[in-house]
C-alpha positions as CSV (number, residue, x, y, z in Angstrom):
1,M,0.0,0.0,0.0
2,T,1.5,3.4,-1.0
3,P,1.3,6.3,1.5
4,V,-1.2,9.0,0.7
5,E,0.4,12.3,-0.1
6,R,-1.2,14.9,1.9
7,P,-0.9,18.6,1.3
8,L,1.4,20.6,3.5
9,S,-0.4,22.8,5.9
10,P,0.8,26.5,6.0
11,H,3.5,27.2,8.5
12,L,5.2,30.3,9.9
13,L,7.2,30.9,6.8
14,I,4.1,31.1,4.7
15,Y,2.1,33.5,6.9
16,K,2.8,37.2,6.9
17,P,3.2,38.4,10.5
18,Q,0.4,40.6,11.7
19,L,0.1,42.8,14.7
20,T,-2.3,40.4,16.4
21,S,0.0,37.4,16.0
22,L,3.0,39.4,17.2
23,L,1.0,40.6,20.3
24,S,0.0,37.0,21.0
25,V,3.6,35.8,20.9
26,T,4.7,38.8,23.0
27,H,2.1,38.0,25.6
28,R,3.4,34.4,25.9
29,G,7.0,35.7,26.0
30,T,6.2,38.2,28.7
31,G,4.4,35.5,30.7
32,F,7.5,33.4,30.5
33,A,9.7,36.4,31.5
34,L,7.5,37.1,34.5
35,G,7.8,33.4,35.6
36,F,11.6,33.4,35.0
37,G,11.9,36.8,36.8
38,M,10.6,35.2,40.0
39,V,14.0,33.5,40.4
40,P,16.0,36.8,40.9
41,L,13.2,38.1,43.0
42,L,13.4,35.1,45.2
43,W,17.2,35.5,45.3
44,W,16.8,39.1,46.5
45,L,14.3,38.1,49.2
46,V,16.5,35.2,50.5
47,A,19.6,37.4,50.4
48,A,17.8,40.1,52.4
49,S,17.0,37.5,55.1
50,W,20.3,35.8,55.0
51,S,23.0,38.3,55.7
52,D,24.3,41.8,55.0
53,G,26.9,40.5,52.6
54,A,24.5,38.4,50.6
55,Y,22.1,41.4,50.3
56,A,25.0,43.6,49.2
57,L,25.9,41.1,46.5
58,V,22.4,41.1,45.1
59,Q,22.2,44.9,45.3
60,S,25.5,45.2,43.4
61,F,24.0,42.9,40.7
62,W,20.8,45.0,40.4
63,S,22.9,48.2,40.3
64,S,25.0,47.0,37.4
65,W,24.0,47.8,33.8
66,F,23.0,44.2,33.2
67,G,20.9,44.1,36.3
68,Q,19.2,47.3,35.3
69,F,18.6,45.9,31.8
70,C,17.0,42.7,33.3
71,F,14.9,44.7,35.7
72,F,13.7,47.1,32.9
73,G,12.7,44.0,30.8
74,W,10.9,42.5,33.7
75,A,9.1,45.7,34.4
76,F,8.0,46.0,30.8
77,S,6.9,42.4,30.9
78,L,4.8,43.1,34.0
79,F,3.0,46.1,32.5
80,Y,2.5,44.5,29.0
81,H,1.2,41.2,30.4
82,L,-1.2,43.0,32.8
83,L,-2.6,45.3,30.1
84,N,-2.9,42.6,27.5
85,G,-4.5,40.4,30.1
86,I,-7.1,43.1,30.6
87,R,-7.6,43.3,26.8
88,H,-8.2,39.5,26.8
89,L,-10.7,39.8,29.6
90,S,-12.7,42.3,27.4
91,W,-12.7,39.6,24.7
92,D,-14.0,37.1,27.2
93,A,-16.9,39.5,27.8
94,G,-17.5,39.6,24.1
95,F,-16.1,43.1,23.3
96,G,-13.4,44.3,20.9
97,F,-13.5,41.7,18.1
98,E,-13.8,44.2,15.3
99,L,-10.6,44.4,13.3
100,K,-10.2,48.2,13.8
101,T,-10.7,47.7,17.6
102,L,-8.2,44.9,17.7
103,Y,-5.5,47.0,16.2
104,R,-6.4,50.1,18.2
105,T,-6.3,48.2,21.5
106,G,-3.2,46.4,20.5
107,W,-1.3,49.6,19.9
108,T,-2.7,51.0,23.0
109,V,-1.4,48.1,25.0
110,V,2.1,48.5,23.5
111,T,2.2,52.2,24.0
112,A,0.8,52.2,27.5
113,S,3.3,49.4,28.5
114,V,6.2,51.5,27.3
115,V,4.9,54.7,29.0
116,L,4.2,52.9,32.3
117,T,7.6,51.2,32.3
118,L,9.4,54.6,31.7
119,A,7.2,56.3,34.3
120,A,8.1,53.6,36.8
121,Y,11.8,54.0,36.1
122,I,11.6,57.8,36.3
123,A,9.7,57.6,39.6
124,A,12.2,55.1,41.0
125,Y,15.2,57.2,40.0
126,H,13.5,60.3,41.3
127,L,12.7,58.7,44.7
128,R,16.3,57.5,45.0
129,G,17.6,61.0,44.2
130,L,19.3,60.0,41.0
131,L,17.4,62.5,38.9
């Protein structure tokens, strides 16, 4: 018996990326980043309860350019995932499925995530007296 040749289904190289698909992938990525970001948060909490030296080590990491970069990414992930989750809740309620609304709310989520991340950083630096 000869195998039946089936048509190949479309794959990622066939489809043109759209805003909605990019936002979906970003939502999954930020969820992963938030989960992974719990490890350094736990490290910070354990170090704070362990000793002054352990806490100083963690603080030196977070003060480094790499630590700041990681924290900035984690903060963006937090705001993006939160706002996009609210967007998904509106879909669960049956609102926002029109194509124009999908794109408008998508760009709103991206813009608001960037603005909130920058605002949080500006506020944090201001409170620490670095601005």
